[in-house]
ROSE-708763 format. One record per atom (N, C-alpha, C): residue in one letter; x, y, z. Coordinates in steps of 0.2 Angstrom, whole numbers, padded with zeros to 4 digits, always signed. Atoms other than C-alpha are relative to their C-alpha. Example, Ala and Ser with C-alpha at 12.3 -4.5 7.8 and 13.67 -1.06 7.14 Angstrom:
<recs>
a+0004-0006+0000/a+0062-0022+0039/a+0004+0006+0000/s-0004-0006-0001/s+0068-0005+0036/s-0004+0005+0003/
</recs>
This chain:
<recs>
x+0002+0003+0006/x+0022-0006-0176/x+0003+0003-0006/x-0003-0003+0005/x+0030+0006-0187/x+0008-0002-0001/x-0007+0003+0000/x+0047-0002-0182/x+0000-0007-0002/x+0000+0007+0002/x+0041-0019-0187/x-0002-0005+0006/x+0001+0004-0006/x+0036-0025-0169/x-0007-0003-0001/x+0007+0003-0001/x+0021-0037-0167/x-0002+0000+0007/x+0003-0001-0007/x+0010-0034-0152/x-0006-0006+0000/x+0005+0005-0002/x+0000-0049-0145/x-0004+0002+0006/x+0005-0001-0006/x-0015-0045-0134/x-0003-0007+0002/x+0003+0006-0003/x-0023-0058-0123/x+0004-0006-0001/x-0005+0005+0001/x-0007-0068-0124/x+0005+0000+0006/x-0004+0000-0005/x+0000-0071-0107/x+0006-0004+0000/x-0006+0004+0000/x+0018-0076-0105/x+0000-0005+0005/x+0000+0006-0005/x+0021-0093-0096/x+0007-0002+0002/x-0007+0002-0002/x+0040-0094-0095/x+0005+0003-0004/x-0006-0003+0004/x+0057-0088-0101/x+0003-0006-0003/x-0003+0005+0004/x+0066-0098-0114/x+0008+0001+0001/x-0007+0000-0002/x+0084-0102-0108/x+0004-0005-0004/x-0004+0004+0004/x+0097-0109-0119/x+0008+0001+0001/x-0008-0001-0001/x+0116-0112-0114/x+0001+0006+0005/x-0001-0005-0005/x+0113-0101-0099/x-0002+0007-0002/x+0002-0007+0002/x+0106-0086-0109/x-0008+0000-0001/x+0007-0001+0001/x+0088-0079-0110/x-0001+0002-0007/x+0000-0001+0007/x+0083-0080-0128/x-0008+0001-0002/x+0007-0001+0002/x+0064-0078-0128/x-0005-0001+0006/x+0006+0002-0005/x+0047-0081-0119/x-0005-0005-0003/x+0006+0004+0002/x+0034-0094-0120/x-0006+0003+0002/x+0006-0003-0002/x+0016-0089-0120/x-0006-0004-0003/x+0006+0004+0003/x-0002-0095-0124/x-0004+0006-0003/x+0004-0005+0003/x-0012-0085-0136/x-0008+0000+0002/x+0007+0000-0002/x-0031-0081-0135/x-0004-0006-0002/x+0003+0007+0002/x-0035-0097-0144/x+0002-0006+0003/x-0002+0005-0004/x-0026-0107-0132/x+0007-0004-0003/x-0006+0003+0004/x-0011-0111-0144/x+0006+0003+0004/x-0006-0002-0003/x+0006-0111-0136/x+0005+0003-0005/x-0005-0003+0005/x+0019-0100-0145/x+0006+0002+0004/x-0007-0002-0002/x+0037-0095-0143/x+0002+0007-0003/x-0002-0006+0003/x+0043-0077-0145/x+0007+0001+0002/x-0008+0000-0002/x+0062-0077-0147/x+0003+0007-0002/x-0003-0007+0001/x+0073-0062-0147/x+0008-0001+0003/x-0007-0001-0002/x+0091-0057-0143/x+0001+0001+0008/x+0000-0001-0008/x+0086-0052-0125/x-0007+0001+0002/x+0007+0000-0003/x+0071-0051-0114/x+0000+0005+0006/x+0001-0005-0006/x+0065-0037-0102/x-0006-0002+0003/x+0006+0002-0004/x+0053-0042-0088/x-0002+0006+0004/x+0002-0005-0003/x+0043-0028-0082/x-0008-0001+0002/x+0007+0002-0001/x+0026-0035-0074/x-0003+0003+0006/x+0004-0004-0005/x+0023-0023-0060/x+0000-0003+0007/x+0000+0003-0007/x+0026-0035-0045/x-0006-0005+0001/x+0006+0005-0001/x+0013-0046-0036/x-0005+0003+0005/x+0005-0003-0005/x+0002-0034-0027/x-0007-0003+0001/x+0007+0002-0001/x-0014-0043-0030/x+0000-0008+0000/x-0001+0007-0001/x-0007-0061-0028/x-0001-0002+0007/x+0002+0002-0007/x-0015-0068-0012/x+0005-0005+0003/x-0005+0005-0003/x-0003-0083-0010/x+0007+0003+0001/x-0007-0003+0000/x+0013-0073-0014/x+0000+0005+0006/x+0000-0005-0005/x+0008-0059-0002/x+0000-0003+0007/x+0000+0004-0006/x+0005-0072+0012/x+0007-0003+0001/x-0006+0003-0001/x+0021-0081+0009/x+0006+0005+0001/x-0005-0005-0001/x+0032-0066+0008/x-0001+0005+0006/x+0000-0005-0006/x+0025-0054+0021/x-0005-0002+0005/x+0005+0002-0005/x+0012-0064+0031/x-0006+0003+0001/x+0007-0004+0000/x-0003-0053+0027/x-0005-0004-0004/x+0005+0003+0003/x-0019-0059+0021/x-0004+0005-0004/x+0003-0005+0005/x-0025-0050+0005/x-0008+0000+0001/x+0007-0001-0001/x-0042-0042+0008/x-0003-0002+0006/x+0002+0002-0007/x-0043-0048+0026/x+0003+0005+0005/x-0003-0005-0004/x-0030-0038+0035/x+0005+0005-0003/x-0005-0004+0004/x-0021-0030+0021/x-0004+0002-0007/x+0004-0003+0005/x-0030-0018+0009/x+0003+0004-0005/x-0004-0004+0005/x-0019-0012-0006/x-0005+0003-0005/x+0004-0002+0006/x-0025-0003-0021/x+0000-0006-0005/x+0001+0006+0004/x-0031-0016-0033/x+0002+0001-0007/x-0003-0001+0006/x-0020-0014-0048/x-0001-0007-0004/x+0001+0006+0003/x-0026-0027-0061/x+0007-0003-0003/x-0005+0003+0004/x-0013-0039-0068/x+0007-0001+0004/x-0006+0001-0004/x+0000-0038-0054/x+0000-0006+0004/x+0001+0006-0003/x+0000-0056-0050/x+0007-0004+0000/x-0006+0003-0001/x+0019-0059-0050/x+0003-0005-0005/x-0002+0004+0005/x+0020-0069-0066/x+0007+0001-0002/x-0007-0001+0003/x+0036-0061-0072/x+0005-0002+0005/x-0005+0002-0005/x+0045-0063-0055/x+0001-0008+0000/x-0001+0008+0000/x+0041-0082-0055/x+0004-0002-0006/x-0004+0003+0006/x+0048-0084-0072/x+0007+0002+0001/x-0007-0001-0001/x+0064-0075-0068/x+0003-0004+0006/x-0003+0004-0005/x+0066-0085-0052/x+0001-0007-0003/x-0001+0007+0003/x+0063-0101-0062/x+0006+0000-0004/x-0005-0001+0005/x+0076-0095-0074/x+0007+0001+0004/x-0006+0000-0003/x+0089-0094-0060/x+0002+0007+0003/x-0001-0006-0003/x+0087-0076-0054/x+0000+0000+0007/x+0000+0000-0007/x+0091-0072-0036/x-0006+0004+0002/x+0006-0003-0004/x+0076-0069-0025/x+0003+0005+0005/x-0003-0005-0004/x+0080-0052-0018/x-0005+0006+0001/x+0003-0007-0002/x+0072-0037-0009/x-0007+0001-0001/x+0008-0001+0001/x+0053-0040-0011/x-0002+0003+0006/x+0003-0004-0005/x+0044-0028-0001/x-0007+0004-0002/x+0006-0004+0002/x+0028-0017+0000/x+0001+0007+0002/x+0000-0008-0001/x+0026+0002-0001/x-0005+0001+0005/x+0005+0000-0005/x+0017+0003+0016/x-0003+0006+0000/x+0004-0006-0002/x+0003+0015+0018/x-0006-0002+0004/x+0006+0002-0004/x-0014+0014+0027/x-0006+0003-0003/x+0006-0002+0002/x-0032+0016+0023/x-0006-0004+0002/x+0006+0004-0001/x-0050+0010+0026/x+0000-0006-0005/x+0001+0006+0004/x-0054-0007+0019/x-0005+0003-0006/x+0004-0002+0006/x-0062-0005+0001/x+0000+0008+0000/x-0001-0008+0000/x-0055+0013+0001/x-0004+0004-0005/x+0002-0004+0006/x-0061+0018-0016/x-0008+0001+0001/x+0008+0000-0001/x-0080+0014-0011/x-0002+0004+0006/x+0001-0004-0006/x-0078+0024+0005/x+0005+0005+0001/x-0005-0005+0000/x-0067+0038+0000/x-0001+0006+0004/x+0001-0006-0004/x-0076+0052+0009/x+0001-0002+0007/x-0001+0002-0007/x-0076+0042+0025/x+0007+0000+0002/x-0008+0000-0001/x-0057+0039+0023/x+0002+0007+0001/x-0002-0007+0000/x-0055+0057+0020/x-0001+0004+0007/x+0002-0003-0006/x-0064+0063+0036/x+0003-0003+0006/x-0002+0003-0006/x-0059+0050+0048/x+0007-0001+0002/x-0008+0001-0001/x-0040+0050+0045/x+0003+0007+0003/x-0003-0006-0003/x-0038+0066+0055/x+0004-0002+0007/x-0004+0002-0006/x-0026+0067+0070/x-0003+0000+0007/x+0003+0001-0007/x-0037+0062+0084/x+0002-0006+0003/x-0002+0006-0004/x-0036+0047+0096/x+0001-0006-0004/x-0001+0006+0004/x-0028+0032+0087/x+0002-0006+0005/x-0002+0005-0005/x-0028+0016+0097/x+0000-0007-0004/x+0000+0007+0003/x-0025-0003+0094/x-0006-0004+0003/x+0005+0004-0003/x-0036-0018+0098/x+0000-0001+0007/x-0001+0000-0008/x-0029-0018+0116/x-0003+0006+0003/x+0002-0007-0003/x-0036+0000+0118/x+0006+0004+0002/x-0006-0004-0002/x-0018+0007+0119/x+0001+0005-0006/x-0003-0005+0005/x-0012+0023+0110/x+0007-0002-0002/x-0006+0003+0002/x+0003+0019+0100/x+0005+0005-0005/x-0004-0004+0004/x+0009+0034+0090/x-0002+0007+0000/x+0002-0007+0000/x+0009+0053+0088/x-0005+0001-0006/x+0005+0000+0005/x-0007+0055+0078/x+0001+0006-0005/x-0001-0006+0004/x-0001+0072+0071/x+0004-0002-0006/x-0003+0003+0006/x+0009+0061+0059/x-0004-0004-0005/x+0004+0004+0004/x-0006+0053+0051/x-0001+0003-0007/x+0000-0002+0007/x-0005+0064+0036/x+0005-0003-0004/x-0005+0004+0003/x+0010+0054+0032/x-0002-0007+0000/x+0003+0007+0000/x+0003+0038+0026/x+0006-0006+0001/x-0005+0005-0001/x+0020+0029+0027/x+0001-0001+0007/x-0001+0000-0007/x+0023+0033+0045/x-0005-0004+0004/x+0006+0003-0003/x+0006+0028+0050/x-0001-0008-0002/x+0000+0007+0002/x+0006+0012+0039/x+0005-0004+0004/x-0005+0004-0003/x+0022+0006+0047/x-0002-0001+0007/x+0002+0000-0007/x+0015+0010+0065/x-0005-0005+0000/x+0006+0005+0000/x-0001+0000+0061/x+0003-0007-0001/x-0002+0007+0002/x+0009-0015+0054/x+0003-0003+0007/x-0002+0003-0006/x+0016-0017+0072/x-0005-0002+0005/x+0006+0001-0005/x-0001-0018+0080/x-0003-0007-0001/x+0004+0006+0001/x-0012-0033+0084/x-0004+0000-0006/x+0004+0000+0006/x-0020-0038+0068/x+0001+0005-0006/x-0002-0005+0005/x-0011-0024+0058/x-0005+0005-0001/x+0005-0006+0001/x-0025-0011+0061/x-0001+0004+0006/x+0001-0005-0005/x-0030+0003+0072/x-0007+0004+0000/x+0007-0004+0000/x-0046+0013+0077/x+0002+0008+0001/x+0000-0007-0001/x-0046+0032+0075/x-0006+0003+0002/x+0007-0002-0003/x-0059+0040+0086/x+0000+0008+0000/x+0002-0007-0001/x-0067+0057+0086/x-0007+0000+0002/x+0007+0000-0002/x-0084+0063+0090/x-0003+0006-0004/x+0004-0005+0004/x-0098+0074+0083/x+0002+0007+0001/x-0003-0007-0001/x-0091+0090+0091/x+0006+0002-0004/x-0006-0001+0004/x-0074+0088+0083/x-0002+0001-0008/x+0002-0001+0007/x-0083+0085+0066/x-0003+0006-0002/x+0003-0006+0001/x-0093+0100+0068/x+0005+0006-0001/x-0006-0005+0000/x-0077+0110+0071/x+0003+0000-0007/x-0003+0001+0007/x-0070+0103+0055/x-0004+0003-0006/x+0004-0003+0005/x-0085+0108+0045/x+0000+0007+0000/x+0000-0007+0000/x-0084+0125+0051/x+0006+0004-0001/x-0006-0003+0000/x-0066+0129+0052/x+0005-0004-0005/x-0005+0004+0004/x-0058+0115+0040/x+0004-0005+0005/x-0004+0005-0003/x-0048+0100+0045/x+0006+0002+0003/x-0007-0001-0003/x-0032+0099+0055/x+0005-0001-0005/x-0005+0002+0005/x-0023+0090+0041/x-0003+0001-0007/x+0002-0001+0007/x-0025+0096+0023/x+0004-0004-0005/x-0004+0003+0005/x-0019+0086+0008/x-0004+0001-0007/x+0002-0001+0007/x-0021+0086-0011/x-0004-0006-0002/x+0003+0006+0003/x-0029+0069-0012/x-0007+0000+0003/x+0007+0000-0003/x-0044+0070+0000/x-0003+0007+0000/x+0003-0006+0001/x-0056+0084-0004/x-0003+0003+0007/x+0002-0004-0006/x-0060+0097+0010/x-0008-0001+0000/x+0008+0001+0000/x-0079+0096+0005/x-0002-0006+0002/x+0002+0007-0003/x-0079+0078+0011/x-0004+0001+0007/x+0003-0001-0006/x-0083+0085+0028/x-0007+0002+0000/x+0007-0002+0001/x-0099+0093+0022/x-0004-0005-0002/x+0004+0005+0003/x-0105+0078+0013/x+0000-0007+0004/x-0001+0006-0003/x-0100+0064+0025/x-0006-0003+0004/x+0006+0003-0005/x-0116+0062+0036/x-0004-0005-0004/x+0004+0005+0004/x-0125+0053+0021/x+0004-0006+0000/x-0004+0005+0001/x-0110+0042+0020/x+0000-0004+0007/x+0001+0003-0007/x-0111+0038+0039/x-0006-0005+0000/x+0007+0004+0001/x-0129+0032+0036/x+0001-0006-0005/x-0001+0006+0005/x-0124+0022+0021/x+0004-0006+0003/x-0005+0005-0003/x-0110+0013+0030/x-0004-0004+0005/x+0004+0004-0005/x-0122+0008+0044/x-0006-0004-0004/x+0005+0004+0003/x-0136+0003+0032/x+0003-0006-0004/x-0003+0006+0003/x-0124-0008+0022/x+0004-0005+0004/x-0003+0004-0005/x-0116-0015+0037/x+0008+0000-0001/x-0007-0001+0002/x-0099-0008+0032/x+0004+0000+0007/x-0003+0000-0007/x-0087-0013+0047/x+0007+0004+0000/x-0005-0005-0001/x-0074+0000+0043/x-0001+0006+0003/x+0002-0006-0003/x-0084+0013+0051/x-0005-0002+0006/x+0004+0002-0006/x-0091+0012+0069/x-0003+0007+0003/x+0003-0005-0003/x-0103+0024+0077/x-0004-0002+0007/x+0003+0002-0006/x-0109+0024+0095/x-0001+0006+0004/x+0003-0006-0004/x-0118+0035+0108/x+0003+0000+0007/x-0003+0000-0007/x-0108+0030+0124/x+0006-0004-0001/x-0006+0004+0000/x-0092+0023+0129/x-0001-0008+0000/x+0002+0008-0001/x-0100+0006+0134/x-0002-0003-0007/x+0002+0002+0006/x-0108+0005+0117/x+0006-0001-0005/x-0006+0000+0004/x-0092+0009+0108/x+0005-0006+0002/x-0004+0005-0002/x-0082-0003+0118/x-0002-0007-0002/x+0003+0006+0002/x-0094-0017+0114/x+0001-0001-0007/x-0001+0000+0007/x-0093-0013+0096/x+0007-0001-0003/x-0007+0001+0001/x-0074-0012+0096/x+0003-0007+0002/x-0003+0006-0003/x-0072-0028+0106/x+0006+0002+0005/x-0005-0002-0005/x-0062-0018+0119/x-0003+0000+0007/x+0003+0000-0007/x-0064-0019+0138/x-0002+0007+0001/x+0003-0007-0001/x-0075-0004+0143/x+0004+0004+0005/x-0004-0004-0005/x-0064+0001+0158/x+0006+0002-0003/x-0007-0001+0003/x-0048+0000+0148/x-0002+0006-0005/x+0001-0005+0005/x-0056+0011+0134/x-0002+0007+0003/x+0002-0007-0004/x-0063+0024+0147/x+0007+0003+0003/x-0006-0003-0003/x-0046+0025+0155/x+0005+0003-0006/x-0004-0003+0005/x-0037+0028+0138/x-0003+0007-0002/x+0003-0006+0001/x-0050+0041+0134/x+0001+0006+0005/x-0001-0004-0006/x-0048+0049+0151/x+0007+0003+0000/x-0006-0002+0000/x-0030+0050+0150/x+0002+0005-0006/x+0000-0004+0006/x-0031+0057+0132/x-0003+0007+0001/x+0003-0006-0001/x-0043+0070+0137/x+0003+0005+0005/x-0004-0004-0005/x-0033+0076+0152/x+0006+0003-0003/x-0006-0003+0004/x-0018+0079+0140/x-0003+0006-0004/x+0003-0006+0004/x-0030+0089+0129/x-0002+0006+0004/x+0002-0005-0004/x-0036+0099+0143/x+0006+0004+0002/x-0006-0003-0002/x-0018+0103+0148/x+0004+0003-0006/x-0003-0003+0006/x-0013+0107+0130/x+0007-0003-0001/x-0007+0003+0000/x+0002+0095+0132/x-0001-0008-0001/x+0000+0007+0001/x+0004+0077+0125/x+0006-0003+0003/x-0005+0003-0004/x+0015+0069+0138/x+0002-0007-0003/x-0002+0007+0002/x+0015+0052+0129/x+0004+0000-0007/x-0003+0000+0006/x+0019+0056+0111/x+0001+0007-0003/x-0002-0007+0002/x+0021+0075+0110/x-0003+0002-0006/x+0004-0002+0006/x+0007+0078+0097/x-0001+0008+0001/x+0001-0007+0000/x+0005+0097+0093/x-0006+0001+0004/x+0005-0001-0004/x-0006+0105+0105/x-0007+0002-0004/x+0005-0002+0004/x-0017+0112+0091/x-0004-0006-0003/x+0004+0006+0002/x-0022+0094+0087/x-0003-0004+0006/x+0002+0003-0006/x-0027+0090+0105/x-0007+0002+0001/x+0007-0002-0001/x-0046+0090+0104/x-0003-0005+0005/x+0003+0005-0005/x-0055+0082+0119/x-0006-0004-0003/x+0005+0005+0003/x-0066+0067+0114/x-0005-0001+0006/x+0005+0001-0005/x-0082+0069+0125/x-0006-0004-0002/x+0006+0004+0003/x-0094+0059+0114/x-0006+0004-0002/x+0006-0004+0002/x-0105+0074+0111/x-0001+0000-0008/x+0001+0001+0008/x-0113+0071+0094/x+0001-0007-0002/x-0001+0007+0001/x-0109+0053+0096/x+0008-0002-0002/x-0007+0002+0002/x-0092+0043+0094/x+0000-0002-0007/x-0001+0001+0007/x-0086+0042+0076/x+0007-0003-0001/x-0006+0003+0000/x-0073+0029+0072/x+0002-0003-0007/x-0002+0003+0006/x-0063+0023+0057/x+0005-0006+0002/x-0004+0006-0001/x-0055+0006+0057/x+0005+0000-0006/x-0005+0000+0006/x-0038+0008+0047/x+0004-0006+0000/x-0005+0006+0001/x-0028-0006+0040/x+0006+0002-0004/x-0006-0001+0005/x-0011-0007+0032/x-0002-0001-0007/x+0001+0000+0007/x-0011-0005+0014/x+0006+0001-0004/x-0006-0001+0004/x+0001-0002-0001/x-0003+0002-0007/x+0002-0002+0007/x+0001+0005-0019/x+0002-0007-0004/x-0002+0006+0003/x+0009-0012-0023/x+0006-0003+0003/x-0006+0003-0002/x+0024-0023-0021/x+0006+0003-0004/x-0006-0002+0003/x+0042-0018-0025/x+0005-0005+0001/x-0005+0005-0001/x+0057-0029-0028/x-0002-0007-0002/x+0000+0007+0001/x+0060-0047-0030/x+0006-0003-0004/x-0006+0002+0003/x+0075-0048-0041/x+0005+0005+0001/x-0006-0005-0001/x+0092-0040-0040/x+0002+0002-0007/x-0003-0002+0006/x+0098-0030-0055/x+0006+0004+0001/x-0005-0004+0000/x+0114-0021-0059/x-0001+0007-0003/x+0001-0007+0003/x+0116-0003-0066/x-0002+0000-0007/x+0002+0001+0007/x+0113-0010-0083/x-0007-0003-0001/x+0007+0003+0000/x+0096-0018-0078/x+0001-0007-0001/x-0001+0007+0001/x+0104-0035-0080/x-0003-0004+0006/x+0002+0004-0005/x+0096-0048-0069/x+0005-0004+0003/x-0006+0004-0004/x+0108-0056-0056/x-0002-0007+0002/x+0001+0006-0003/x+0109-0074-0051/x+0002-0001+0007/x-0002+0000-0007/x+0113-0081-0034/x+0007+0001+0002/x-0007-0002-0001/x+0131-0078-0036/x+0002+0007-0003/x+0000-0007+0002/x+0128-0060-0041/x+0004+0001-0007/x-0003+0000+0006/x+0133-0064-0059/x-0007+0002-0005/x+0006-0002+0004/x+0121-0056-0073/x-0001-0006-0004/x+0003+0005+0005/x+0110-0069-0083/x+0000+0003-0007/x-0001-0003+0007/x+0115-0065-0101/x-0007+0000-0003/x+0006-0001+0004/x+0100-0058-0111/x-0006+0001+0004/x+0005-0001-0004/x+0089-0056-0096/x+0000+0007+0004/x+0000-0007-0003/x+0084-0038-0090/x-0007+0000+0004/x+0006-0002-0004/x+0071-0031-0078/x+0000+0007+0001/x+0001-0007-0001/x+0064-0014-0075/x-0007+0001+0004/x+0006-0001-0003/x+0050-0006-0065/x+0000-0003+0007/x+0001+0003-0007/x+0043-0013-0049/x+0002-0007+0002/x-0003+0006-0001/x+0049-0030-0051/x+0007+0000+0002/x-0007-0001-0002/x+0067-0024-0049/x+0001+0006+0005/x-0001-0006-0004/x+0064-0009-0038/x+0001-0001+0007/x-0002+0002-0007/x+0073-0012-0022/x+0003+0007+0004/x-0003-0005-0003/x+0078+0006-0018/x-0004+0004+0005/x+0004-0003-0005/x+0064+0011-0007/x-0002-0004+0007/x+0001+0004-0006/x+0064-0003+0006/x-0008-0001+0001/x+0007+0002-0002/x+0047-0006+0015/x-0005+0006+0000/x+0004-0006-0002/x+0040+0012+0014/x-0001+0004-0007/x+0002-0005+0005/x+0031+0023+0001/x+0004+0006+0001/x-0004-0006-0001/x+0042+0038-0002/x-0005+0006+0000/x+0005-0005+0000/x+0029+0050+0004/x+0002+0007-0002/x-0002-0007+0001/x+0040+0066+0002/x+0001+0000-0008/x-0001+0000+0007/x+0042+0061-0017/x-0005-0004-0004/x+0005+0003+0003/x+0026+0057-0024/x+0002-0002-0008/x-0001+0002+0007/x+0027+0047-0041/x+0007-0003+0000/x-0007+0003+0000/x+0044+0040-0036/x+0000-0007-0003/x+0000+0007+0003/x+0040+0022-0041/x-0001+0000-0008/x+0000-0001+0007/x+0034+0028-0058/x+0006+0003-0003/x-0007-0003+0002/x+0050+0038-0060/x+0005-0006-0001/x-0005+0006+0000/x+0060+0022-0056/x-0002-0004-0006/x+0002+0005+0006/x+0050+0012-0069/x+0002+0003-0007/x-0001-0003+0006/x+0052+0025-0083/x+0008+0000-0001/x-0007+0000+0001/x+0071+0027-0080/x+0003-0007+0000/x-0003+0007+0000/x+0075+0009-0076/x-0001-0003-0007/x+0002+0002+0007/x+0066+0005-0093/x+0005+0003-0005/x-0004-0004+0005/x+0076+0018-0102/x+0007-0003+0001/x-0007+0003-0001/x+0093+0011-0094/x+0000-0007-0003/x+0000+0007+0002/x+0088-0007-0098/x+0000+0000-0008/x+0000-0001+0007/x+0084-0002-0116/x+0007+0002-0003/x-0007-0002+0003/x+0101+0006-0119/x+0005-0005+0001/x-0005+0005-0001/x+0110-0008-0111/x-0001-0006-0005/x+0001+0006+0005/x+0101-0021-0122/x+0002+0002-0007/x-0003-0002+0006/x+0106-0011-0137/x+0007-0001-0001/x-0007+0001+0000/x+0124-0012-0132/x+0001-0007+0000/x-0001+0007+0000/x+0122-0030-0128/x+0000-0003-0007/x+0001+0003+0006/x+0116-0034-0145/x+0005+0002-0005/x-0005-0002+0005/x+0129-0024-0154/x+0006-0004+0002/x-0006+0004-0002/x+0143-0033-0144/x-0001-0008-0001/x+0000+0008+0000/x+0136-0051-0146/x-0003-0003-0006/x+0004+0003+0006/x+0126-0052-0162/x+0003+0003-0007/
</recs>
């Protein structure tokens, strides 16, 4: 405001204004329903991707939002900016999701998620084990493995005896996101989940009951558990080479406790291609004059994985790509106006 800018709230943009192949502004509708045009010498689109757009998620990735795919629900990430750029001739490029995993409705069941995502037996809907559960502390590895399973989900199984050990000695995997005291407070959450009919948590007293609740053949489930327990007893995982200190036999003592984990994401990344100046490229890899993009709409440097070893990387890209685009726009204006 001090520099003379006008800020319009409750005024969603509806399209880019293109004249003679150049981007010269945006169309919008204000809070009173009036159509307006905001013109400028350049436009930068930074709308955060399409992480909460059900149709775009289905069309681009084949996942069903809130059915088999449960990302963080970031308001406003509906893909409007990307659609505007595509309509203006931008190349559609590199759209992806930063794959992680979590229980459905994660934030409402945060303690359950924290307790059940320990490196115990992880199986798919066929009753088969499919990864080294010792890697479950890495949300990216686990999310990508779950994405390859039937239905894009898996069941992580432990029992009351293992939980008792965690309460006494601490969990196998520590992280800064999930509180250690969750293990001491989780029993009430187990009860709440059953009372509310939450299907992200399953509890059973026998293998037969567990198989019925999971919809897995009881003989197959028992075979998988027997094989796993044999490896635990031997202290050697001959299937996936999980660390021996994570090999806790699952006997059912204290009941079977299961979390149903789905693929998830912090949001989408990519959708348009930019050059080092933040200029949006067309289908022929030529910059569209006056059109720039920054942040998640243009972030194609991480592929399909959340960069687990560098937390905050997407925000870092957003900040720096915005800075780079701003500097480039200043140069563009100096040279052309």
